N, C-alpha and C positions, 0 to 999 in steps of 0.2 A: 611463241614456243621455243624452248631450248633446242640446240642443234648438235648433231653428231657429224663430224667431218671425217670421211673415210677415204682411204686409198691415196692420200696426198703425200707428197714429199715436203717435209717441214724443215724450214731453216731455223735451227735452234742455235742459241748463243751460249757458249760454255767456255770458261777460262779465257775470255777475251777473243774468242774465235767463233765465227758462224760456220756451221756444218749442216749438211742436208741429210735428214734421216727419214725413213718411212715410218709414219706414225699417225694414229687416229687422234683427233682432237674433239673436245666437247666445249660447247659454249653454253654456260649456265648463268642466267641473270646478267648477261653482258660481260662475263668474265671467262677466262680460259681455264680448262682443266684437262688433265690427261686420263681421267677416269670418270665414269658415269654410274648411274644406278638403273633401276628397273623402270624409270620414267619413260614416257614417250618422247621421242626426239624427231625433229625434222632432219632427215638424212641428206647430207650434201656429198655427192660423189665427186671427189677431187682428183680423179684419175688423170694423169698427164698434166697435173698442175703442181707448181712449186708454191707452197704457202709460206709467206714471210711476214714479218711485222710491217705494217704500213709505214711509209717514209714520213719524216717530220721536217717540214720546211720551216726553219727557224727564223727566217726574216723575209717578209714580203709585204706588198701593198696590193691586196687582191683586187681592189676597185680599179687599179690602173690598167686593166685589160683594154680600156678605152684607148690608151695611148700606144698600143702595140704598133710598132713601125711608123710612129708619128714623128719622132724626133731622132732619127738615126744619123750617125756620122757627123755629129756636131760636138763642140767642146762641152765640158761639164757645165761651165757657167751658162752657156747659151741653152743647153738642154734643160737645166733646172729653172733658171730665172727668166728666160725669154720664151720658152716653149711650154713647159709643163705647168709651172705655177700660174701663169695668166689664165689658162683654161680651167685649172682647178678652182680658181677664185669665182668662176661664174657657173660651174656645174650645179644644178639643182639637186638637193639631197636625195630625193626619190629616184633620180636617175642612177645614182651610185648603187642602189640595190641590184639593178639588172647587171651592171658591169661586175659587181661582186659575184653574182650567180654564174656569170661566164667564167670567172676565175675558179669557182667551185667545180664546174664541169671539167675544166682542164686538169685540175688537181686530182679529182677522182679518177679520170680516165688514165692518168699517168702514175697512179699509185700513191699519192700523198693522202694520208688520212688525218693528219694534224698539221696546223700551220700557226705561226706566230705573226700577227698582223699589226701594222701601224696604218691608221686610216684617217680620213678627213671629214667623214660624214656621219653624224651621230645615228647610231642604231642600224645602219644599213649593212655593215659587215656582220654584225650580230644576227640580224634578221635572216640574211642569206645563209649563214653557216648553220643556223638552227633548222631552217627549212631543208637544206641540203643534207643535213645529218653529219657534216664533217666536224671533227674535233678542232677547236680553235682557242687560241689565246689572243685576246683582242686588246689593242691599245689605241686609244684616241691620240693622235699626234698632238703634243703639247708645245706651245711656244709662249714666251713672255719673260718679264723681269721679276714678277711677283705673283704668287698664286692667289693672293688676296686682291690683286689689282688687275693688270692687263691679262693675266693668265687665268683669271677666275672662271671665265666662260667655258673654256675647254676642259678645265678640271671638273666643272659641274657636269659637263656632258659625259665625261669618263665615268664618274660616279653614278650618274643616272643610268647609263648603260648597264653597269654592274648590277644595280638594284633590279632592273627589269629583266635581264637576260641570263644571269649566272645560273648554271645548271651543271649536270654531270659532264657535259661535253663542251661547255663554253666557260672559260675563265678569263680573268682580266689582268692587264699589265699597264702600269703607268709608264708613259712613253714620251719623255721630252725629245723633241725632234733632233737637235744638234746644238753644238756650242755656238754656232753663228746665228741661231734663232732663239736661244735661251740663255739667260744670264747665269753666272755661277751661283748667285743667290737663289735663283729659281730651281736649279738642280738640287741645292741643299734642302729647299723646302719640299720638293717632290720626294727626295730620299726619306725625309722624316715622315711624310704622309704615307709612303709605302710601308714603312715599318709599323705605323699605327694601324693601317688597314690590312696588313698581312699580304701585300701584293708584290708580285714580281716587278722588276724595272728593266727597261731596255732603252737604247738610244743608238743613233748613228755616231760613229767616232773615228777620227783620223782616216777619213775616206780619201782625201785628196791632199796634194802638196800645198795647194792654196790654203786649205783649212789649217794645216799645221803651221805654215809660215805666218799666217795672220794671228794665230794664237800666241806664237812666240813674240811677235811684234807688240801685241796688246798686253800680254800677261807675263812674258819672260819665262814661261814654262810650256810644256807640251799639252795637248788636249787631254791626254791620259792623266797627267799630273794635275791638271785643272779639275777634272772630275773627282780625283782622289781628295784634293783639298776641299772640294765641296761635300765630301762624304757620300758621294753617289756610287763609287766604284765597287763597293762591297757587294758581292753576289750578283752584280749587274750582267745583263746580256748585251754585248757590244757588237753591233753590226759593222762589218768591213775591217777596220784596223789594218789598213793596207800600209799606211805610212807611220809605222811605229818603230822605236829604237829598242835596243836591248834593255835599256833602263825602263822603258815603258812596259815591255813584256814581263820583266821581273815584278813590276808593280801590279800588273793585271793578275799574275799568278798569286802573289801574296794576298790579294784581296778576293781570291776565289771567284773572279769574274769569268764569264764565258765569252769566247770570241766566235762570232758567226761569219765565216768567210763566204763571199759571194763572187766566185771567180769570173763568171760570165759578165756580170754587171761591171765589175771593177776593170776588167780588160776592155770592154766595149767603150766605156767612158774615158779610157786612157788614164785611169788613176793608178794603174800598176798591178802588181802581184803581191799578195800578202806574204810576209815571211813565215810561212807555215812551219818550216823546218825548225827555226829558232823557237817558235811557240811550243811545238811538240816536245822539243828537247827540254824545255823548261817546265813542262807539265801543265800547260794551259788546257782547259777543257775546250775542245774544238768541235764546232757544229757547222752545218751547211745551210745556206739559204739561197733562194733564187733572186731576191730583190723583186721589184715590180716589173710588169711587162713593158714599161716605158724604157727600161734600160737593159733588159735581159736578152730576148724579148719573150720568154716563155716562163711558165711555172713548173717546168718539168724537172723533177729532182734526179731522174736517171741521167738526163743530159748533164746536169750539174755535177753529179758524182764522177762521171766519165771525164769531163773537162778538168775537174780538180786534180784527179790522179795523173792524167796525161800531161797537163800543164806543168805540174811540179816535178814529175820525172824528168821532163825536158830541162827545166830551170836548174835542177840539182845535178843533171847528168848522171842520174842513178835510177836504173830501171826497177830497183827494188823499193824505192821510196813511195810512200802512201799506197800500200797494197790495197787490193780490192776489199779485203776484210776490214782494214782500218777505215777506209772511206765509208763502207756500209755501217760500221760502228758509229762514225760521226753523224750519219744521217738517221740513226735510230737510238742507240743506247746513250750516246753523249748528249743528244737532244733531250731525252727523258731526264737525264741528270740535271740539265740546266733548268728544266721546268719543274724540278722538285718532284718528279714522278719516277724516280729510279726503281726498276723492278716492276713497274706498273705499265709503262709505255715503252714502245720500241723494242719489245722482246716477246718471244713466245715462251711463257712460263706459267706455272700454276698460280692462279689468282690474278694474272695480268689482265688488263683491259683487252677485250676481243676486238682489236683493231688490226685487221688482216687484209692482205692483198693476195690474189691468186693469179699467178703468171702461167700462160700457156706454154708448156715445154715443147710443144710441136710448132711453135712459131719459128719461121725460117731463121730469124736472128739468134735464136738460142739452140738451134739444132746442128749437129748432134749434141747431146747433153753431157759433154765431157767433164766440165766443172761448173756446176750451176751457180756456185757462189761467185767465182771470178766473172762469170758471164753477166752478173748483175751490174758490174762496173764497166766492163769492156765491150759487151755485146748488146745488152738491153737498151732500148730507147724509149720505153714506156708504152709502146703500142702492144706489148705482150700482156699487159694487165687485162685479165678477162673479168674478174669479179673483185669487189671491194666491200669490206665490212667494217663498220665503226660501232663500237660499244655493243656488238652482237647483232647489229641491224645491217642488212644488205643494202648498200647504196647503188651498187651496180652488179648485175648478174649476167654472165655470158655476154658482156659488151652492151647490155641494155641498162640505161640509166633508170633508176627506180624512184628517185626523189625530186628530179628536176625535169621540167618540160623544155627540152632543148630548143625546139622550134620557136616557142614563145620567147625564150631568152634571146635567140639570134635576131628575131624580129625587133625586139625592143632595143637591142644594142645597135642594130642598123639605124634605127630612128635616132638614137642618141648621138652616134657618130656623125650623122648628117647635120644634126642640130648644132654641135660644138666644133667640129673639125672641118 
């Protein structure tokens, strides 16, 4: 049944700014409207609730909930090559379904309605997202030198996933892992395949000093320049971009690529702080991601927004830099732009997807309600999320999960953790 939402305070986006207004909303066929007709509606009373667009996590690895607090306080090389990858190599595919579902629980409970994923286990992220009802952009992590040779297997998995699972809420992204696991030729081939299939592309890029120095030693150019030479940079979604030069940033902007900053992960692994000010000044589309639980260690976008703003205010010694409104825009509107869903996601507007979260304005962390928009960046921690809707369907209502059996998931993940860790 279609829905009428009454008595709520709505976070609307207009002229580059979010503002809170008292307004009723209608949800008709999974889309938002500001007017209804004489039809019967399920009425949702949103008194003492702030209704806002669901947050969009633009870079994560949802299955990695298994690795939460498993490889902390170690170097990037040890974290990736000695701790994480050896376990990933032996995990059974079906076990990743449960660790993905744990990620969906955390995202729903902390207000994320859409995420862009890079995963290792065919079908499991898709299956979990479909059952949980979360909107997802799924990318099988790709590695290799040639898509017709050593990379063919994972390309095949990616395309099979798309054929089986693509629907209104699940879309697909071709996702070469990184320049140290994929050849330049492979990136070129993936870019051509993406154009042919009409798919988005994403990759990790310029995450560490080691990656950049190795690229210069091997190729004489930066990782950004390498991907541009490969024809991959155009409209790509680039995770991290911590170690980039002004020349790199100019190139990213010219190619209309998006940068997804991951402040917690990049800081925790000692990779540094991305030059957000320079990117912003040059007009790069900037979004936010949590990365996976092995390096963050949460999937909580409210935590990420707060950390992003506070970290860069300190770095720039400018208390006005990265305002709450700008950070919220990065987590919603800018993300929708990167996903080619501008005006449809990350915004409350006529005809937009009904992906909404309802925050309890009586939560101690938000009270008193002096400025509910800045509170989303500086006060909220995710626990204030009371209800969540995706595509017009309630996934959580008054703190009760409606699509996932929490106890079953916890039981399975305990078993899996004991098995591998």
